[in-house]
C-alpha positions, 0 to 999 in steps of 0.5 A: 252395587245396583241402583235398586240395592243402593236404594234399599241400603239407604232405606234400611240403614236407618232402621233397627237392626232386627227388622232390616233384612225383612224390610229389605226383602219386602222393599225389593219385592215391591220394587220388582212388582212395580217394574216390567220384565228387563226394565231399562235403567230409566224405568228403575229410576222413575220407580225409585224416584216415585218411591221418594226419599229413602229417609222418609220411606224408612219412617213408614217402615219403622215400627216405633212411632214417637212424636215428641220431636219426630220419628226420624230424630226421636232416638237420637234426641233421647240419647243426646238429651240424656248425655247433655243433661248428665254433663251439665248437672255434673259440671254445675255441681262440681263448679258449685262445690269448687266455688264454696271450697275456694271461698273458704265458706265450708266449715266442717263444724257448721251444719247450717253451712253444709245444708246451704251447700246442699241446697245450693248444689241441688238448685244449681243442678236442677236449673242447669239440667232444665236449661240443658233440656230446653236447649237440646229440645230447641236444637232438635226442633230446628233440625227437624224443620230444617231437613236434617232428619231427612239427611238433607242440607239444613234449610235446603229446599231442593228435591231429593234425587237418586244421585244422593244414594250411597254407592256402598255401605259406609266405611268405618273410617267415615263413621263418627265415634259417639265417644269423640262427640261426648268428649267434645260436648263435655269440654264445651259445656265445661269451659262455657259454664266456668266462663259464664258462671264462675270465671273467678275459678279460673285462677292461680291458686297459691297455698298458704298455711292459713288459707288458699289464695286464688288470683283470678286470670281474667278481668271479669268486667272485660270478660263480659264483653266476650260472653255473648260470643262465647254462648253463641259459639257454644250453641253452634257447637252444640248444634254441630254435635247433635248433627253428628249424633244424627248423621253418624257418618261424615258428609260434606255439609257436616264437614263444612259446618265442623270447619266453620265452627272450628275456625270461629272458635279458633278466631275467638280464642286468638282474639281473647287471649291477645286482649291485654285488657282481658287479664287481671293485673294482679295475676301478672303482679303475683307471677312477677313476684314469684319469678322475681321479674319486672311486671312489664317483662312478665306481661311482654313474655306472656302475650308474646307466648300466647300470640304464638301458642294460640295462632300456631296451635289452634289454627294448626289444629283447625286446619288439620282437623278440617283436612281430616274430616273432608278426607273421611267424606270420601271414604 
């Protein structure tokens, strides 16, 4: 593929499909008009560098002009906004209802309690949705000003060069699946919301003829020590997910970011699950009663198993995923 065709590809791949051909023809004609006959490669490079970053040129050709976030990021912003707000609202509603159910608060014969559940659910959904919209907007505003919208390394100040042009159309193996991003967002939001809003719902539930007994897994006082790290990690994961939405394919900077957040997440999980003060003593006592074992033996077995599981599984998954995404960058 010639240098000119690589440049045209870099411009048109960010445009709506229905105008790509016309833009490619117009741009090709303009470049030819700017070049002398039998132009040397140095002359071609000079003209293309004068035209500048293909992502910026694509903005000029794009007929859709929106400026809430910026023309290059608006469509991705709107897609991510709808996705994240929908997930947050669904998760918050589910947590609110589940909390009422396991508290034994819901009584089918008391209309006032049902009204209170309804109002609590709506209030939680609105609050969660607005906060989600705020954070998505903040993330995109940061990306807009960091250079991600121009397919650059965030906050890098280097000048764009022709060496960054793609050598060929993107391989299907290097394309990032939207479904994969949405699933990752869902579980990030779900576990973060549970740990932050209602950690007591992460429990062992024991059915009893009179009521369902819930024994929380975590010591909430100790859990509060980790909450800032959990929220920070969730924000980083959201930023990386948004970057994937915008980039649409694996690149080395994106693979590095994915690897770093994966290592950070694995490290946090390993530290938390090997902290003996984090887990509720009553949880171990109940397990010991059910298994007819000494509490000390249950605690020993639990932390021995969690150490092996968290280190082997989480570290293994992180390494495997990192190698996989870096291989996709080469496709």
